[in-house]
C-alpha positions as CSV (number, residue, x, y, z in Angstrom):
1,M,1.2,29.8,80.7
2,N,-1.7,27.8,82.1
3,I,-2.6,25.5,79.1
4,L,-5.6,23.3,78.8
5,L,-5.6,20.3,76.5
6,L,-8.8,18.6,75.4
7,N,-9.3,15.1,73.9
8,Q,-11.6,12.2,74.7
9,Y,-8.6,9.9,75.4
10,Y,-5.4,10.2,77.3
11,P,-2.8,7.8,78.8
12,P,-2.7,5.3,80.3
13,D,-5.3,4.7,77.6
14,L,-3.6,3.4,74.4
15,A,-5.6,5.4,71.9
16,P,-3.0,7.1,69.6
17,T,-4.5,10.6,69.8
18,G,-4.1,10.6,73.5
19,R,-0.5,9.3,73.3
20,Y,0.4,12.1,70.9
21,L,-1.2,14.7,73.1
22,H,0.8,13.4,76.1
23,D,4.0,13.7,74.1
24,L,3.1,17.4,73.5
25,A,2.1,17.9,77.1
26,Q,5.5,16.7,78.4
27,Q,7.3,19.1,76.1
28,L,5.1,22.0,77.4
29,V,5.8,21.0,81.0
30,A,9.5,20.9,80.2
31,R,9.2,24.5,78.9
32,G,7.8,25.6,82.3
33,H,4.1,25.7,81.5
34,A,1.3,24.4,83.8
35,V,-0.6,21.8,81.8
36,T,-4.0,20.4,82.5
37,T,-5.8,17.8,80.4
38,L,-9.6,17.2,80.3
39,T,-10.4,13.8,79.1
40,S,-12.8,10.8,79.6
41,R,-12.8,8.2,82.3
42,S,-13.9,5.6,79.8
43,S,-11.2,3.8,77.8
44,Y,-11.1,3.7,74.0
45,A,-11.7,-0.1,74.2
46,C,-14.6,0.4,76.7
47,D,-13.0,-2.1,79.0
48,Q,-11.6,0.1,81.7
49,R,-12.5,3.1,83.8
50,W,-9.7,5.5,84.6
51,P,-9.3,7.6,87.8
52,A,-11.1,10.9,88.1
53,R,-7.9,12.8,88.6
54,E,-4.2,12.0,88.7
55,T,-0.8,13.6,87.8
56,I,1.1,11.9,84.9
57,D,4.6,13.2,84.2
58,G,3.8,16.6,85.6
59,V,0.4,16.9,83.7
60,D,-2.7,17.4,85.8
61,V,-5.1,14.9,84.2
62,Q,-8.8,15.5,85.0
63,R,-11.4,13.1,83.7
64,V,-15.2,13.4,83.3
65,G,-17.6,10.5,83.3
66,G,-18.4,8.8,80.0
67,L,-20.6,6.0,78.7
68,R,-19.1,2.5,78.1
69,I,-21.3,1.2,75.3
70,G,-18.8,0.0,72.7
71,R,-17.5,1.5,69.4
72,R,-18.4,-1.1,66.8
73,Y,-21.5,0.7,65.5
74,L,-21.5,4.3,64.4
75,L,-24.7,5.1,66.3
76,L,-23.2,3.9,69.6
77,R,-20.0,5.8,69.0
78,A,-22.0,9.0,68.3
79,I,-24.0,8.5,71.5
80,E,-20.7,7.9,73.5
81,Q,-19.2,11.1,72.0
82,A,-22.2,13.2,72.6
83,S,-22.3,12.1,76.3
84,F,-18.6,13.1,76.6
85,L,-19.2,16.5,75.0
86,L,-22.1,17.3,77.4
87,R,-20.1,16.3,80.5
88,L,-17.1,18.2,79.1
89,A,-19.2,21.4,78.6
90,I,-20.3,21.3,82.2
91,R,-16.7,20.8,83.5
92,L,-15.4,23.6,81.3
93,R,-17.9,26.0,82.8
94,R,-16.8,25.2,86.3
95,L,-13.1,25.0,85.6
96,R,-10.8,27.2,87.7
97,P,-8.5,28.9,87.1
98,T,-9.3,30.1,83.6
99,P,-6.6,28.8,81.2
100,D,-4.5,31.1,79.2
101,F,-4.9,28.9,76.1
102,I,-6.9,25.8,75.1
103,L,-5.8,23.2,72.5
104,C,-8.5,21.0,71.1
105,L,-8.1,17.8,69.2
106,T,-10.8,16.3,67.1
107,T,-12.0,13.4,69.2
108,P,-14.8,13.8,69.3
109,P,-15.5,15.8,66.1
110,F,-16.3,19.5,66.4
111,L,-14.7,19.8,69.8
112,G,-13.5,23.2,68.8
113,A,-17.0,24.4,68.1
114,L,-18.0,23.5,71.7
115,V,-15.0,25.4,73.1
116,R,-15.8,28.5,71.0
117,A,-19.4,28.4,72.2
118,I,-18.8,28.2,75.9
119,R,-15.2,29.5,76.6
120,R,-15.0,32.0,79.4
121,H,-13.4,35.4,79.0
122,R,-12.8,34.7,75.3
123,T,-9.9,32.4,76.1
124,P,-7.9,31.8,72.9
125,Y,-7.8,28.3,71.5
126,G,-6.4,26.3,68.6
127,Q,-7.1,23.0,66.9
128,W,-4.9,20.0,66.3
129,I,-6.7,18.2,63.5
130,M,-6.3,14.4,63.6
131,D,-9.3,13.7,61.3
132,L,-11.0,16.3,59.3
133,Y,-14.7,16.7,59.8
134,P,-17.2,16.8,58.1
135,D,-15.1,15.6,55.2
136,V,-14.6,12.2,56.9
137,L,-18.4,11.8,56.8
138,F,-18.5,12.6,53.1
139,A,-15.8,10.1,52.4
140,H,-17.7,7.5,54.5
141,E,-20.7,8.3,52.3
142,L,-22.7,8.8,55.5
143,V,-23.6,12.3,54.5
144,K,-24.0,13.6,50.9
145,P,-21.8,16.7,50.3
146,T,-24.7,18.6,48.7
147,S,-27.3,17.8,51.4
148,W,-28.8,20.2,54.0
149,C,-26.9,18.2,56.7
150,A,-23.6,18.7,55.0
151,R,-24.1,22.4,54.8
152,R,-24.9,22.6,58.5
153,L,-21.8,20.5,59.4
154,A,-19.6,22.6,57.1
155,G,-20.9,25.7,58.9
156,L,-20.0,24.1,62.2
157,A,-16.5,23.4,61.0
158,R,-16.1,27.0,59.8
159,Y,-17.4,28.2,63.2
160,A,-14.8,26.1,65.0
161,A,-11.9,27.0,62.8
162,R,-12.5,30.7,62.4
163,G,-12.8,31.4,66.1
164,G,-9.4,29.8,66.8
165,T,-6.0,31.4,66.6
166,F,-4.5,28.5,64.5
167,A,-5.2,25.0,63.2
168,V,-2.7,22.3,62.6
169,G,-3.1,19.5,60.1
170,L,-1.0,16.3,59.8
171,G,0.3,17.0,56.3
172,P,0.1,19.5,53.4
173,D,-3.0,17.8,51.9
174,M,-4.9,18.0,55.2
175,A,-3.8,21.6,55.8
176,A,-5.0,22.6,52.3
177,R,-8.4,21.0,52.9
178,M,-8.7,22.6,56.3
179,A,-7.9,26.0,54.9
180,I,-11.3,26.0,53.1
181,Y,-13.0,26.2,56.5
182,A,-10.4,28.3,58.3
183,G,-10.8,31.6,56.5
184,R,-8.1,34.0,57.9
185,C,-7.2,31.5,60.7
186,P,-3.6,30.3,60.0
187,V,-3.3,26.7,59.1
188,E,0.0,24.8,59.6
189,A,1.1,21.3,58.4
190,I,3.0,19.4,61.1
191,P,3.3,15.7,60.7
192,L,3.0,13.2,63.6
193,W,5.9,11.1,64.8
194,S,6.5,7.5,65.8
195,L,5.1,6.4,69.1
196,G,7.4,3.4,69.2
197,A,10.5,2.7,71.2
198,E,13.6,4.8,70.4
199,E,15.9,1.8,70.1
200,P,14.9,-0.9,67.5
201,P,14.9,-4.5,68.7
202,S,17.8,-6.8,68.0
203,P,17.8,-8.8,64.8
204,T,17.7,-11.9,67.0
205,A,14.4,-10.9,68.5
206,V,13.0,-10.1,65.0
207,Q,14.1,-13.5,63.7
208,A,12.7,-15.3,66.7
209,M,9.3,-13.7,66.0
210,R,9.4,-14.7,62.4
211,R,10.1,-18.3,63.4
212,E,7.4,-18.3,66.0
213,R,4.9,-17.3,63.2
214,G,6.2,-20.1,61.0
215,W,7.8,-17.8,58.4
216,A,10.9,-19.2,56.6
217,D,14.0,-17.2,55.9
218,E,13.3,-17.1,52.2
219,D,9.7,-15.9,52.7
220,L,9.0,-12.3,51.6
221,I,6.6,-10.9,54.2
222,L,4.2,-8.2,53.0
223,M,2.3,-6.9,56.0
224,Y,-0.7,-4.6,56.5
225,S,-0.5,-3.7,60.2
226,G,-3.0,-1.5,62.1
227,N,-6.6,-0.4,61.7
228,M,-8.6,-1.9,58.8
229,G,-10.9,1.1,58.4
230,R,-13.2,2.5,55.8
231,G,-10.6,4.9,54.4
232,H,-8.3,2.1,53.3
233,R,-8.2,-0.1,50.2
234,F,-7.8,-3.9,50.4
235,S,-9.1,-5.2,47.0
236,E,-5.8,-4.7,45.2
237,F,-3.8,-6.5,47.9
238,L,-6.3,-9.3,48.2
239,E,-6.6,-9.9,44.5
240,A,-2.8,-9.9,44.2
241,A,-2.6,-12.4,47.0
242,A,-5.1,-14.7,45.4
243,A,-3.0,-14.7,42.2
244,T,0.2,-15.5,44.1
245,P,1.6,-18.9,43.3
246,P,2.6,-21.1,46.3
247,E,6.2,-21.4,45.1
248,S,6.7,-17.6,45.2
249,H,7.4,-17.5,48.9
250,L,5.2,-14.3,49.1
251,R,3.1,-14.1,52.3
252,W,0.4,-11.5,52.8
253,I,-0.1,-10.7,56.4
254,F,-3.0,-8.6,57.8
255,A,-2.5,-7.8,61.4
256,G,-4.9,-5.6,63.4
257,G,-8.6,-5.0,63.5
258,G,-11.3,-2.5,62.5
259,M,-14.5,-2.3,60.6
260,R,-13.2,-4.1,57.5
261,R,-11.3,-7.0,59.1
262,D,-14.3,-9.2,58.5
263,E,-14.0,-8.4,54.7
264,V,-10.4,-9.6,54.7
265,E,-11.3,-12.7,56.8
266,Q,-14.1,-13.7,54.4
267,F,-11.8,-13.3,51.4
268,A,-9.2,-15.6,53.0
269,V,-12.0,-18.2,53.6
270,D,-13.2,-17.9,50.0
271,H,-9.6,-18.3,48.7
272,P,-8.1,-21.0,50.9
273,D,-5.0,-21.4,48.6
274,A,-4.1,-17.7,48.8
275,P,-1.1,-17.1,51.1
276,I,-3.1,-14.8,53.4
277,E,-2.7,-14.8,57.2
278,L,-4.5,-12.8,59.8
279,L,-3.0,-11.7,63.1
280,P,-4.5,-9.7,66.0
281,Y,-3.2,-6.3,67.1
282,T,0.2,-6.5,68.7
283,A,1.0,-5.3,72.2
284,P,2.8,-1.9,72.3
285,D,5.9,-3.4,73.9
286,A,6.3,-5.8,71.0
287,L,5.2,-3.4,68.2
288,A,8.7,-2.6,66.9
289,T,9.7,-6.2,66.7
290,H,6.3,-6.9,64.9
291,L,6.9,-4.2,62.4
292,L,10.5,-5.3,61.7
293,S,9.3,-8.9,61.1
294,A,7.9,-7.7,57.8
295,D,10.1,-7.1,54.7
296,V,7.6,-4.6,53.2
297,H,4.6,-2.8,54.7
298,L,1.3,-2.4,52.9
299,M,-0.5,0.9,53.1
300,S,-3.5,2.3,51.3
301,L,-5.8,5.3,51.2
302,D,-8.9,5.6,49.1
303,K,-8.9,8.8,46.9
304,R,-12.1,10.0,48.6
305,W,-10.2,10.2,51.9
306,E,-7.3,12.3,50.7
307,G,-6.8,15.2,53.1
308,C,-9.2,13.7,55.6
309,M,-6.7,11.6,57.5
310,I,-3.2,10.4,57.3
311,P,-2.5,6.8,58.6
312,S,-0.3,7.2,61.6
313,K,1.6,3.9,61.1
314,V,3.7,5.4,58.4
315,Q,5.9,7.1,61.0
316,A,6.8,4.0,63.0
317,I,7.5,2.0,59.8
318,C,9.7,4.6,58.3
319,Q,11.6,5.2,61.6
320,L,12.5,1.4,61.6
321,G,13.7,1.6,58.0
322,R,11.1,-0.6,56.3
323,P,9.9,0.3,52.8
324,L,6.2,0.9,52.0
325,L,4.0,-0.4,49.2
326,F,1.2,2.2,49.0
327,V,-1.9,1.8,46.9
328,G,-4.2,4.9,46.4
329,G,-4.3,8.3,44.9
330,R,-1.4,10.6,44.3
331,N,-2.7,13.8,45.8
332,N,-2.0,13.0,49.4
333,S,0.9,13.4,51.8
334,P,1.8,9.7,52.3
335,S,2.2,9.1,48.5
336,E,4.1,12.3,48.0
337,W,6.5,11.5,50.9
338,I,7.1,8.0,49.6
339,V,7.9,9.3,46.1
340,R,10.0,12.2,47.2
341,Y,12.2,10.1,49.5
342,E,12.0,6.9,47.4
343,A,10.8,5.2,50.6
344,G,8.9,2.5,48.8
345,W,6.5,2.0,45.9
346,V,3.3,4.0,45.0
347,V,0.7,2.2,42.9
348,D,-2.5,3.7,41.6
349,E,-5.9,2.3,42.5
350,K,-6.9,-0.7,40.4
351,D,-3.5,-0.8,38.7
352,A,-2.9,-4.5,38.8
353,A,0.0,-4.4,36.4
354,G,1.7,-1.6,38.4
355,L,1.3,-3.7,41.6
356,Q,2.8,-6.7,40.0
357,Q,5.8,-4.6,38.8
358,A,6.3,-3.3,42.3
359,L,6.1,-6.9,43.7
360,Q,8.8,-8.0,41.2
361,E,11.1,-5.1,42.2
362,M,10.9,-5.8,45.9
363,R,12.1,-9.3,45.5
364,D,15.6,-7.8,45.2
365,P,16.9,-7.4,48.8
366,L,19.3,-4.6,47.7
367,E,16.3,-2.7,46.3
368,R,14.4,-3.2,49.5
369,A,17.4,-2.0,51.5
370,R,17.7,1.1,49.3
371,R,14.1,2.1,49.7
372,G,14.2,1.2,53.4
373,A,17.1,3.8,53.7
374,G,14.8,6.3,52.0
375,A,12.1,5.5,54.5
376,R,14.5,6.2,57.3
377,R,15.5,9.6,55.8
378,L,11.8,10.4,55.5
379,A,11.4,9.7,59.2
380,Q,14.4,11.8,60.1
381,E,13.4,14.8,58.1
382,Q,9.6,14.8,58.5
383,F,8.7,12.8,61.6
384,D,11.1,14.0,64.3
385,A,9.2,14.0,67.6
386,T,11.2,16.7,69.3
387,R,11.3,19.1,66.3
388,N,7.6,18.7,65.4
389,G,6.5,18.9,69.0
390,E,8.5,22.1,69.4
391,R,6.7,23.6,66.4
392,L,3.4,22.9,68.2
393,C,4.8,24.4,71.4
394,D,6.0,27.5,69.6
395,L,2.5,28.0,68.1
396,I,0.9,27.8,71.5
397,E,3.4,30.1,73.1
398,Q,2.9,32.7,70.4
399,Q,-0.7,33.1,71.8
400,E,0.5,34.4,75.1
401,N,-0.7,37.9,75.7
């Protein structure tokens, strides 16, 4: 088959959606397919411009021009995405030969609607949903669910989904929410996998990183690592950190960036005695060591965001065998996975007593080890890269005439 993959970002760009797409592309190439990717020349961080065309691991990577105006503000991000969609539409019209199948991701949103509107010869397409729109906008409270705009955006989502041959969500909760738009279009739940190294770093390297950061052997490191976005909750963690006595040896680490990092920084300034530390994003080649330097990983998801997204860091953390402390609702894939595999602790929103109980339990190294083993089982059974990638490949190959 001649397969076309569409997403705004693709390696060597470090945006996770592009890296997942490349993993899939490599599996399709290994199965004997001709794979082309259409993506943007502008990097996710807006600090580089990639070549117009190159071959990466057997994949023909073609790039269209794009604006480089930054991503900090939503309006600028929308302008950047609109520019990419326009240039992509022009390239799709001119693309030869006509692909046998098109797979669309959701960066930018409603990419599937563009494909349905302009595809030539009614080429079949499917959608791989990384973030569910317009529900993300409702959760953001940028659009009221009952407004005229919401109805139009929901119609656009139905148009994109119902013209496709399948849609794939990242978990059962996302698949169920997507089914509302999909009508008769089949919807599958296929979790993502870890993008980290296959072999974990040595204990010596992990210990060296802890020492470089000034953490003592007796310190219990609770780490939030990754994007500090609108869909996550921080108040429960921050309030617990503010109530942590100095002699407890609990350290609350927030590593990464995002729209809400300023909120965490300001809280740390306002509570100078709280054992809160902030770190930048970690380079990909040091990520596994960074994740293993923590004893327990913090994770959260606001109830309003259930089914809209699934934080991708859960895969890498579980693969490395570290337990999770999750704060949020119960009707979402991460909390259900953690409970089923006993991969950590799940605490309801605003449940300060439940959070303190979890903190008390995790002081026991044997309990942390038991739940870390559960996290590893979760990764083995749900987040296997080869198996889940093959499920996606099978769905694509089933569309061959």
